[in-house]
C-alpha positions as CSV (number, residue, x, y, z in Angstrom):
1,M,16.9,-45.9,22.1
2,T,15.1,-45.3,18.9
3,T,15.2,-43.1,16.0
4,A,12.7,-40.4,17.8
5,T,14.5,-37.3,19.3
6,K,16.0,-36.9,22.5
7,D,13.0,-35.3,24.0
8,E,10.6,-37.6,22.6
9,N,13.0,-40.1,24.4
10,L,13.0,-38.5,27.5
11,D,9.3,-37.8,27.6
12,A,9.1,-42.0,27.6
13,L,11.6,-42.5,29.6
14,Y,9.6,-40.3,32.5
15,E,6.8,-43.1,31.0
16,M,8.9,-45.2,32.5
17,A,9.6,-44.1,35.3
18,E,6.1,-43.6,37.0
19,Q,5.7,-47.4,35.9
20,V,8.3,-48.4,37.4
21,C,7.4,-46.2,41.2
22,A,3.9,-47.4,40.7
23,C,5.3,-51.0,41.2
24,N,7.2,-50.4,44.1
25,G,5.0,-48.1,46.0
26,N,6.2,-44.8,45.2
27,G,4.0,-43.7,42.8
28,G,4.5,-39.3,43.9
29,Y,7.9,-40.6,43.4
30,V,8.9,-40.0,40.0
31,G,8.4,-36.0,39.9
32,R,11.4,-36.3,42.5
33,I,13.5,-37.7,39.3
34,R,15.0,-36.0,36.4
35,F,16.9,-37.5,33.3
36,T,19.4,-35.3,31.1
37,W,21.7,-35.8,28.6
38,S,25.5,-35.9,29.4
39,N,28.4,-35.4,27.3
40,R,30.9,-36.6,29.9
41,L,29.5,-40.0,30.5
42,Y,32.2,-42.3,28.5
43,R,32.2,-45.4,30.3
44,S,28.8,-46.3,30.9
45,I,25.4,-45.6,29.8
46,A,24.3,-44.0,32.6
47,N,24.4,-42.8,36.7
48,C,22.2,-41.8,38.9
49,R,22.8,-39.1,41.4
50,R,21.1,-36.9,44.9
51,V,20.7,-33.4,44.3
52,G,19.5,-32.5,47.6
53,E,16.4,-33.8,47.5
54,R,15.7,-35.2,43.9
55,W,17.7,-37.7,41.6
56,E,19.1,-37.4,38.5
57,I,19.8,-39.7,36.1
58,H,22.4,-38.8,34.0
59,L,22.4,-40.6,30.2
60,S,25.6,-41.1,28.4
61,S,25.1,-38.5,24.8
62,R,27.5,-40.9,23.2
63,L,26.3,-44.5,24.2
64,F,23.1,-44.6,25.6
65,P,21.9,-44.4,21.4
66,L,24.2,-47.2,20.5
67,A,22.2,-49.6,23.3
68,S,19.7,-51.7,22.3
69,F,16.6,-50.9,23.3
70,D,16.4,-53.8,26.0
71,E,19.8,-52.2,27.3
72,C,18.3,-48.9,27.6
73,V,15.3,-50.3,29.0
74,E,16.6,-51.9,32.1
75,T,19.5,-49.2,32.3
76,V,17.0,-46.7,32.9
77,V,15.3,-49.1,35.5
78,H,18.1,-50.0,36.7
79,E,18.9,-46.2,37.6
80,I,15.6,-45.5,39.4
81,C,16.1,-48.5,41.3
82,H,19.3,-46.5,42.7
83,A,16.6,-43.4,43.5
84,L,14.1,-45.9,45.0
85,G,16.4,-48.2,46.6
86,G,19.1,-46.1,48.1
87,D,21.5,-48.3,49.1
88,G,23.7,-48.9,46.1
89,H,23.4,-52.5,44.9
90,G,22.4,-53.8,47.7
91,K,19.2,-54.8,49.0
92,G,16.7,-52.6,48.3
93,W,18.3,-52.0,44.8
94,K,17.8,-55.9,44.5
95,E,13.8,-55.6,45.8
96,C,13.2,-52.8,43.6
97,M,14.3,-54.5,40.4
98,A,12.7,-57.9,41.2
99,R,9.3,-55.8,41.7
100,A,9.9,-54.2,38.8
101,G,10.0,-57.7,36.7
102,Y,14.0,-57.6,36.5
103,A,15.7,-60.0,39.1
104,D,18.4,-61.6,37.5
105,A,19.2,-57.5,36.6
106,K,22.8,-57.5,34.3
107,D,25.6,-54.6,33.8
108,Y,25.6,-53.1,30.1
109,Y,28.7,-52.9,28.0
110,V,28.2,-50.4,24.9
111,A,31.8,-49.1,24.5
112,G,32.0,-47.9,20.9
113,R,29.8,-50.3,19.3
């Protein structure tokens, strides 16, 4: 994402999450989202999983730093919308992406650049 430390990048991601949640009418929801770095993700930049009452967004330690800034931003918005939309890539997810400014959501391929 940037040359900043991973912790600094996570702080920026939480700020972005607050904005996405707010534009979707879920301002207080960001406290239920947790970002973590994963050494296990080799095929995708990120994924989102429900853990109890929380959502965890796992970011690939290997691929996320290789992605462009725009790819990183859209990926994070994409994963947050999974938490907010709750239905895979269905209607709720698409509506969340559109409200966040991504009506034409993309899947990015960043393998091993």
